[in-house]
Structure formats: C-alpha cells, structure tokens
C-alpha positions in Angstrom: 0.1 -0.1 0.0 1.1 3.5 -0.8 2.2 5.1 2.6 0.9 8.5 1.4 -2.8 7.0 0.8 -5.7 8.9 2.4 -9.2 7.5 2.7 -11.8 10.0 3.8 -15.3 10.8 3.4 -16.3 12.1 -0.1 -17.0 15.9 -0.3 -18.7 18.1 -3.1 -14.9 19.0 -3.7 -14.0 15.4 -4.6 -16.6 15.0 -7.6 -14.3 15.9 -10.2 -11.6 13.4 -9.3 -14.3 10.7 -8.5 -16.0 11.1 -11.9 -12.5 11.0 -13.4 -12.1 7.7 -11.6 -15.8 6.5 -12.8 -15.1 7.4 -16.5 -11.7 5.5 -16.3 -13.4 2.4 -15.0 -16.6 2.1 -16.8 -17.9 2.4 -20.1 -21.4 3.1 -18.6 -20.5 5.5 -16.2 -22.4 7.8 -13.7 -22.4 11.6 -14.4 -21.2 14.2 -12.3 -24.7 15.3 -11.2 -25.2 11.5 -9.9 -22.4 12.1 -7.8 -23.9 15.4 -6.5 -27.3 13.9 -6.0 -25.6 11.0 -3.8 -23.8 13.6 -1.7 -27.4 14.8 -0.8 -28.9 11.3 -0.2 -29.7 10.4 3.6 -28.7 6.8 3.0 -25.4 7.2 1.0 -22.1 7.5 2.3 -18.9 7.8 -0.1 -15.4 7.1 0.8 -12.6 8.5 -1.5 -8.9 7.5 -1.7 -6.4 9.9 -2.3 -2.4 10.0 -3.2 -0.9 13.4 -2.8 -4.4 14.9 -2.8 -5.6 13.4 -6.0 -8.6 11.1 -6.1 -7.5 7.7 -7.2 -10.6 5.6 -6.1 -13.9 5.7 -4.2 -16.3 3.2 -2.9 -20.0 3.9 -2.4 -22.8 2.3 -0.1 -26.3 2.9 1.1 -27.4 2.1 4.7 -30.7 0.4 4.3 -32.1 -0.4 8.0 -29.0 -2.2 9.3 -28.0 -3.3 6.0 -25.1 -1.9 3.8 -25.8 -2.0 -0.2 -22.6 -1.3 -1.8 -23.2 1.0 -5.0 -19.7 1.4 -6.4 -16.1 0.5 -6.1 -13.6 1.6 -8.5 -9.9 2.4 -8.7 -8.2 4.5 -11.3 -6.4 1.9 -13.7 -3.1 3.9 -13.2 -3.1 3.0 -9.5 -4.4 -0.8 -9.4 -2.3 -3.2 -7.7 -1.4 -0.8 -5.2 -4.0 -2.3 -2.6 -6.0 0.8 -2.6 -9.2 -1.3 -3.5 -8.4 -3.4 -0.5 -7.7 -0.1 1.7 -11.3 1.4 0.5 -13.1 -2.0 1.2 -11.4 -2.3 4.9 -12.4 1.3 5.5 -16.1 0.8 4.1 -16.4 -2.3 6.8 -15.3 -0.3 9.4 -17.5 2.4 8.8 -20.5 -0.1 8.7 -19.4 -1.3 12.2 -19.6 2.2 13.7 -22.9 2.8 12.0 -24.4 -0.8 13.4 -24.5 -2.1 10.0 -25.1 -6.0 10.6 -24.6 -7.1 6.9 -23.2 -5.9 3.6 -24.1 -6.9 -0.1 -23.3 -6.2 -3.4 -23.4 -7.4 -6.9 -20.0 -8.2 -9.0 -19.8 -9.2 -12.5 -18.9 -13.0 -12.8 -16.0 -12.1 -14.8 -14.7 -9.8 -12.3 -12.3 -12.4 -10.5 -9.8 -9.8 -8.8 -13.0 -8.0 -7.5 -14.5 -11.2 -6.1 -11.3 -12.2 -4.6 -11.2 -8.7 -2.7 -14.6 -9.2 -1.3 -14.2 -12.9 -0.3 -11.3 -11.7 1.8 -13.6 -9.6 3.5 -16.1 -12.1 4.4 -18.5 -11.7 1.5 -20.0 -15.2 0.1 -22.0 -16.1 -2.9 -25.6 -15.8 -2.5 -26.8 -15.9 -5.8 -26.9 -14.9 -9.2 -28.7 -12.2 -10.9 -29.1 -13.4 -14.7 -28.2 -10.7 -17.5 -28.0 -7.9 -14.8 -25.5 -5.8 -16.8 -27.3 -4.1 -19.5 -24.1 -3.5 -21.5 -23.3 -6.8 -22.2 -26.1 -9.0 -20.3 -23.4 -10.4 -18.0 -24.6 -12.1 -15.0 -24.0 -10.7 -11.5 -22.8 -12.6 -8.4 -24.8 -11.4 -5.5 -22.5 -11.4 -2.3 -23.3 -10.9 1.4 -21.3 -10.8 4.3 -21.9 -10.9 8.1 -20.2 -7.4 9.4 -19.4 -8.9 12.9 -17.6 -11.5 11.6 -15.0 -9.2 9.7 
C-alpha cells in the first residue's frame, strides 16, 4: 500500500476526481450530477482514496435499515495493484461497524475475479446470481453478502 494514501469521506470538492475515476473504470458511467445527488442522499456514504490529494479511487454504500448495499467500488487503472481497493473496502467495513450495520451486500460481474477475491477476503460469500444483470453486455452478476460482525 502507498504510505501517503488517505481514505476519507467524499465531499463536493471530490466530485471531479471521482468522476474521472468513474469514467476511467466504466464504459457506462455515472454522471457528475449523480454523484452530487448521492452526497445529498441521506442513506448514501462515499469514501474516496487520495494520493497526494488526487482522487484515485472511491467506494459507495447505502445504509438501508441495518444493511449496507454497496453501490460502487472503483480504482483508477493507473493505480491498480497498490492495495487501494483493499484499503477502501477495509475502511468501508469499519464505517459499517461504526454505524451498526450488521450485513453488507453487492453485485459483481461474474468475470471480475479480482474484485470477487477482494470481497471474499472481507467475508463476502456468494448468495445468488442475477441473470443478465448488466445492461451493456447482459453479463450475469454474482450477489454477495457478508456478516459485518465476522469481519
């Protein structure tokens, strides 16, 4: 891990950097306006990863009752392989524990083995498949859940 990596709550000042990461990572990406709306969403929480004050990754989650529904996880391609995604997920689990979230869930592409392995490291387990979940290529999504207390 980079020793000057900072993980912190996303603010409106981070939207341009988050959007840059989003565009880098996803062909069908969210808009800047979508991220601005998420900052006003009472159930949404977003963390950003910064190196030298530059946003290089982010993660988002919705707190619904006592569950955390992960919406996005992204690390700019220039910064992958540096454990930034790992740090983001670790801090997200910590945030969930601090907010009395008892379980977390997400969907991940069946082809995204790197992400699946990261989630498994933090206790996520396969709970089901959403057939043709992704509209861009009709790829299936794995539904994964974890028990936050066990992490």
